[in-house]
C-alpha positions in Angstrom: 82.3 168.1 78.1 81.9 165.2 75.6 85.5 165.4 74.6 86.6 165.5 78.2 84.5 162.4 79.0 86.0 160.6 76.0 89.5 161.4 77.2 88.7 160.1 80.7 87.3 156.9 79.2 90.4 156.6 77.0 92.8 157.0 79.9 90.9 154.6 82.1 90.7 152.0 79.3 94.5 152.2 78.7 95.2 151.8 82.4 92.9 148.8 82.7 94.5 147.2 79.6 97.9 147.8 81.0 97.1 146.2 84.3 95.4 143.2 82.5 98.4 142.7 80.3 100.7 142.7 83.3 98.7 140.1 85.0 98.0 137.9 81.9 101.5 138.1 80.4 104.1 137.6 83.1 107.0 138.2 80.7 105.7 141.7 80.0 105.2 142.2 83.7 108.8 141.2 84.5 110.1 143.5 81.8 108.2 146.4 83.4 109.5 145.4 86.9 113.0 145.5 85.6 112.5 149.0 84.3 110.7 150.0 87.5 107.9 151.5 85.5 105.3 153.6 87.3 102.6 151.0 86.6 104.7 148.1 88.0 105.6 150.1 91.1 101.9 151.0 91.6 100.8 147.4 91.4 103.5 146.2 93.8 102.7 149.0 96.2 99.0 148.2 96.3 99.8 144.5 96.9 102.3 145.2 99.8 99.9 147.7 101.4 97.1 145.1 101.3 99.5 142.5 102.8 100.5 145.0 105.5 96.8 145.5 106.4 96.3 141.7 106.6 99.3 141.4 109.0 98.0 144.3 111.0 94.7 142.6 111.3 96.4 139.6 112.9 96.4 141.7 116.2 92.6 141.0 116.3 93.4 137.3 116.0 95.8 137.5 118.9 93.3 139.3 121.0 90.5 136.7 120.3 92.9 133.8 120.7 94.3 135.0 124.0 90.9 136.0 125.5 89.4 132.7 124.5 92.2 130.6 126.0 92.1 132.5 129.3 89.5 133.4 131.9 86.8 136.0 131.8 88.4 138.0 134.7 91.3 138.9 132.4 89.6 139.5 129.1 89.3 143.2 129.2 92.9 143.6 130.2 94.1 141.4 127.3 92.2 143.5 124.8 93.6 146.7 126.3 97.1 145.2 126.3 96.9 144.3 122.6 95.9 147.9 121.6 98.5 149.6 123.8 101.4 147.5 122.6 100.3 148.0 119.0 100.6 151.8 119.6 103.9 151.5 121.4 105.3 149.4 118.5 104.2 151.9 115.9 106.0 154.8 117.6 109.2 153.0 118.7 109.7 151.1 115.5 109.3 154.4 113.5 111.8 156.2 115.8 114.6 153.7 116.2 113.6 150.1 115.4 113.4 150.4 111.6 116.8 152.1 111.5 118.5 149.4 113.5 116.8 146.7 111.5 117.2 148.0 107.9 119.5 151.0 108.1 123.0 150.9 106.8 125.5 150.0 109.5 127.6 147.1 110.6 126.9 143.3 110.5 125.4 143.6 114.0 123.0 146.5 113.6 121.9 149.3 111.4 122.8 152.9 112.4 121.1 155.2 109.9 117.7 156.4 109.1 116.5 157.3 112.6 112.9 158.5 112.6 112.9 157.3 108.9 114.9 160.5 108.1 116.5 160.2 104.7 116.5 162.6 101.7 114.5 161.1 98.7 117.7 160.7 96.7 119.4 158.9 99.7 116.7 156.4 100.6 118.2 153.5 98.8 121.6 154.0 100.4 120.2 154.7 103.9 118.0 151.5 103.7 120.2 149.6 101.3 118.9 146.2 102.4 115.4 147.1 101.1 116.5 148.8 97.9 115.9 145.7 95.8 112.2 146.7 95.8 111.1 149.9 94.1 108.0 150.5 96.3 108.0 153.6 98.5 109.9 153.4 101.8 106.6 154.3 103.7 105.1 151.1 102.4 108.1 149.0 103.4 108.0 150.6 106.8 104.3 149.8 107.4 104.8 146.2 106.3 107.8 145.7 108.6 106.2 147.5 111.5 103.3 145.0 111.3 105.9 142.2 111.6 107.5 143.8 114.7 104.1 144.2 116.3 103.3 140.5 115.7 106.6 139.4 117.3 105.9 141.5 120.4 102.3 140.0 120.6 103.9 136.5 120.7 105.9 137.5 123.9 102.8 138.0 126.0 101.1 134.7 125.1 103.1 132.8 127.8 102.8 135.6 130.4 99.0 136.0 130.6 96.9 136.3 133.7 99.7 137.3 136.1 101.8 140.1 134.6 101.8 143.7 135.9 101.1 146.3 133.2 104.4 148.2 133.8 106.1 145.2 132.1 104.1 145.8 128.9 105.4 149.4 128.7 109.0 148.8 129.5 109.6 145.5 127.7 107.7 146.7 124.6 110.1 149.6 124.2 113.2 147.4 124.7 111.9 144.6 122.4 110.6 146.7 119.5 113.4 149.3 119.8 116.4 147.0 120.1 115.9 143.2 120.5 113.8 142.5 117.5 115.5 145.0 115.2 118.9 143.5 115.8 117.7 140.0 114.9 115.9 141.5 111.8 119.1 143.2 110.8 121.2 140.0 111.1 118.9 138.1 108.7 117.0 140.7 106.6 119.0 143.9 107.0 122.2 142.8 105.4 123.8 141.6 108.6 126.2 138.7 109.3 123.6 135.9 109.0 122.4 137.4 105.7 126.0 137.3 104.4 126.1 133.6 105.3 122.9 132.9 103.2 120.5 132.1 106.0 117.0 131.4 104.6 114.1 132.9 106.5 111.7 134.3 103.9 109.0 135.7 106.2 110.3 135.2 109.7 110.1 131.7 111.4 113.3 132.9 113.2 113.1 136.7 113.0 109.5 137.0 114.1 108.5 133.8 115.8 111.6 132.4 117.5 112.5 135.9 118.7 109.1 136.4 120.3 108.9 132.9 121.8 112.4 133.1 123.3 111.5 136.4 125.0 108.3 134.7 126.1 110.2 131.8 127.7 112.4 134.2 129.7 109.3 136.1 130.9 107.5 132.9 131.9 110.5 131.7 133.9 110.9 135.0 135.6 107.2 135.1 136.5 106.6 131.6 137.5 103.3 129.7 137.0 99.8 131.0 137.7 98.3 130.3 141.2 96.7 126.9 141.2 98.3 125.6 138.0 100.6 123.0 139.7 100.0 121.1 142.9 102.7 120.7 145.6 103.0 117.1 144.5 103.8 118.2 141.0 100.4 117.4 139.6 99.1 119.5 136.6 95.8 121.3 137.1 94.2 122.4 133.9 92.9 126.0 133.8 90.4 126.0 131.0 89.9 129.1 128.9 86.5 130.7 128.9 85.6 130.5 125.2 86.8 128.1 122.6 84.7 129.9 120.0 86.6 133.1 120.7 89.9 131.2 120.4 89.0 129.6 117.1 87.8 132.9 115.7 91.3 134.2 116.5 92.9 131.2 114.8 91.0 131.8 111.6 91.8 135.5 111.6 95.5 134.6 112.1 95.3 132.1 109.2 93.9 134.8 107.0 96.5 137.2 108.2 99.2 134.8 107.1 98.2 135.3 103.5 99.7 138.8 104.0 102.5 137.6 106.2 104.2 135.1 103.8 103.1 136.1 100.3 103.5 139.8 101.2 107.2 139.2 101.9 107.7 139.1 98.1 107.3 142.9 98.3 105.9 142.7 94.8 103.1 141.2 92.7 104.4 141.6 89.1 106.1 138.2 88.9 103.1 136.4 90.5 105.3 134.4 92.8 103.2 135.5 95.8 100.5 133.0 94.6 102.9 130.1 95.0 103.9 131.3 98.5 100.2 131.5 99.4 99.6 128.0 98.2 102.5 126.6 100.3 101.2 128.5 103.3 97.7 127.2 103.0 98.8 123.5 102.5 101.0 123.7 105.5 98.2 125.1 107.8 95.8 122.4 106.6 98.2 119.6 107.2 99.0 121.1 110.7 95.4 121.0 111.7 94.9 117.4 110.8 98.2 116.2 112.2 97.6 117.9 115.5 94.1 116.5 115.7 95.2 112.9 115.0 98.2 113.2 117.4 96.1 114.6 120.2 93.5 111.8 119.6 96.2 109.2 119.9 98.0 110.6 122.9 95.2 112.2 124.8 92.4 109.8 123.9 90.2 112.5 122.2 90.6 115.1 119.4 91.4 118.0 121.8 89.8 121.3 120.6 92.6 123.6 121.6 95.4 121.3 120.3 93.6 121.1 116.9 93.4 124.8 116.6 97.0 125.3 117.7 98.0 122.9 115.0 97.2 125.5 112.4 99.3 128.1 114.2 102.3 125.8 114.6 102.2 124.8 110.9 101.8 128.4 109.8 104.8 129.4 111.9 106.9 126.5 110.5 106.2 127.3 106.9 107.0 131.0 107.4 110.8 130.5 106.8 110.7 128.1 103.9 107.5 129.2 102.2 109.2 130.6 99.1 112.0 127.9 99.0 109.9 124.7 99.0 107.6 122.8 96.7 103.9 122.3 97.7 104.4 118.7 98.8 107.1 119.7 101.1 105.0 122.5 102.6 102.4 119.9 103.6 105.0 117.7 105.2 106.5 120.7 107.1 103.1 121.7 108.4 102.1 118.1 109.4 105.3 117.6 111.4 104.8 121.0 113.1 101.3 120.1 114.1 102.3 116.7 115.6 105.4 118.0 117.3 103.4 120.9 118.8 101.1 118.6 120.7 103.9 116.7 122.2 105.8 119.8 123.2 102.8 121.5 124.8 102.4 118.4 127.0 106.2 118.3 127.8 106.4 122.0 128.6 103.5 121.6 131.0 105.1 118.6 132.6 108.3 120.5 133.5 106.0 123.2 135.1 106.5 126.0 132.7 103.1 127.7 132.6 102.2 128.8 129.0 98.4 129.6 128.9 98.1 129.5 125.1 100.9 127.3 124.0 103.0 130.1 122.6 106.4 128.4 123.3 105.4 125.4 121.3 103.5 127.1 118.5 106.0 129.9 117.9 109.3 128.7 119.5 109.5 124.9 118.7 107.6 125.3 115.4 109.8 128.3 114.5 112.9 126.1 115.0 111.5 123.3 113.0 110.5 125.6 110.2 113.9 127.2 110.0 115.7 123.9 109.9 113.2 122.6 107.3 114.5 125.1 104.8 117.9 123.4 105.1 116.2 120.1 104.3 113.6 120.9 101.6 114.8 124.0 99.8 114.3 123.4 96.1 117.2 124.1 93.7 115.1 126.0 91.2 113.6 128.2 93.9 116.9 128.8 95.6 118.3 129.9 92.2 115.4 132.2 91.6 115.7 133.9 95.0 119.5 133.9 95.1 119.6 133.2 98.8 121.5 130.3 100.3 121.8 126.8 98.8 119.5 123.8 98.1 118.5 121.6 101.0 119.9 118.3 102.1 117.1 116.2 100.5 117.9 117.7 97.1 121.6 116.8 97.3 122.7 120.2 98.7 124.6 118.6 101.5 124.7 119.9 105.1 125.8 123.4 104.4 122.4 125.1 104.4 121.2 123.1 107.3 124.3 124.2 109.2 123.7 127.8 108.4 120.1 127.5 109.5 121.1 125.8 112.8 123.8 128.5 113.4 121.1 131.2 113.0 118.8 129.5 115.4 121.5 129.2 118.1 122.7 132.8 117.6 119.2 134.3 117.8 118.2 132.2 120.7 121.3 133.2 122.7 121.0 136.9 121.9 117.3 137.2 122.7 117.6 135.0 125.8 120.4 137.3 127.3 118.8 140.6 126.2 115.3 139.6 127.4 116.7 138.3 130.7 118.4 141.7 131.4 115.1 143.5 131.0 112.8 141.0 132.7 115.0 140.3 135.7 116.0 143.9 135.9 112.3 144.8 136.2 111.7 141.8 138.6 114.2 143.1 141.1 113.3 146.7 140.9 109.7 147.6 139.9 108.3 144.0 140.1 106.7 142.1 137.3 104.0 140.0 138.9 100.6 140.8 140.3 100.1 140.1 144.0 98.2 136.9 144.8 95.1 138.9 145.7 95.2 140.8 142.4 95.9 137.6 140.4 92.9 135.8 141.9 90.7 138.8 141.4 91.8 139.1 137.8 93.8 141.6 135.8 90.7 143.5 134.7 89.9 144.7 138.2 93.5 144.7 139.5 94.9 146.9 136.8 91.8 148.8 135.5 89.3 148.9 138.3 86.6 147.2 136.2 85.7 143.9 134.5 85.6 143.0 130.9 82.5 140.9 131.6 80.8 142.7 134.6 77.6 140.7 134.3 79.6 137.5 135.0 80.6 138.9 138.3 77.6 141.0 139.3 74.7 139.4 137.5 72.4 141.1 134.9 70.4 144.3 135.4 67.0 143.6 136.8 65.6 147.1 136.3 65.1 148.0 139.9 66.5 151.3 141.4 70.0 150.9 142.7 70.4 147.4 141.4 71.9 148.1 137.9 75.2 146.6 137.1 76.8 150.1 137.3 75.4 150.6 140.9 76.5 147.2 142.1 79.9 147.7 140.4 80.5 150.8 142.5 79.7 148.9 145.6 81.6 145.8 144.8 84.9 147.2 143.7 86.1 148.5 147.1 85.0 145.4 148.9 86.7 143.1 146.3 90.2 144.2 147.3 90.1 142.4 150.6 87.7 139.6 149.8 90.0 137.0 148.1 92.9 135.5 150.0 95.8 133.5 148.5 94.8 130.5 150.6 91.7 130.1 148.3 93.9 129.1 145.4 
């Protein structure tokens, strides 16, 4: 027994010493990574799995953010929608999306590895675009699935409070199964934009612009919420029910971005993920302050919602260039994103596009700015290290990289716009995509689920008397509620 205990202690000590040496001496770590040693693969795998879990947890951030920025009568439906779409994303991306995004194929789309089917010895050829990392394919899939689910979550931000649930089912399958994977293949999967050297380290274009473009199409197809705009063109604010909920969501999303951007290194041994995390954090902080000051100047007060969305816009913007830019540039990129977001939210509202949480500005406009910023600020030393594209304009790299970035934006926007329009308008003229006026005024919770997320807000608290509990009153109120609210009351 004693000799066995000594052996266990010896093995544990050697393993700990090896890990410490890898972390304390980067040169040794790099040598191990080059040899794809078991220890290096293990460390990289643990890091990427942790990053995947952080990105997965961003769904909780989206749920809190969306619930906070909308009304109580839709809160339960929003929570349900987040969970159901997460489940759809997991199945569809496993079955077809991952193969289209990262499978070997043409410059347009992958065409191998359906249902992640590949013999162990053929994994690196089936998913050649990911073969540069030695971590298991299951880890790569989980990380990329979390990204696909985030992009889908972005779509619904501009469609809240008036969308029928059938849209969630149909569009989720189309988006995660085809639209998003095609864009991912173009840029990350060895497609034609990757061949041109487009820089999008963690997805300002792939994840955020793709989701926001689909959201724009959906918002146009749906039209604004009842009561949002007057007949004279006046804008009528529809306040969310809980800024604390919204800000909890924003903080969760900020935390999740430490998996989103640094995790895209797909490894920890060279320690570069720490530099990416620093750039991410500086950008978010600058975005908060810039949005607050801009809102203060333009609106007369430091608007709460605008300040919070400044963090989201900045995080979206730094997602593309996070590994290509120096810390000072990250702060500039985030600050510009936060300021521009405020102006674009006001402009989009002025042209009567109803976007309840500012998704079009935070993910679309900021995604465009972030993608272009790589063509401006990409550092020569970081570009050389990553071996993707060329240095930015401000470093003497000329307009080449900026042009590639702009071409990628235009191509992705056009493709997603057309593909999303086919789905949204196809649904609109067949099954229908919008709740009836009565259902919208009553709320998605009751209209789609026959219950409320906050029943006490509608029915009052229990008072303990027989027949007067919330459950009793809920049973009596639901049938009567259907005919109670008329569109004229909007």
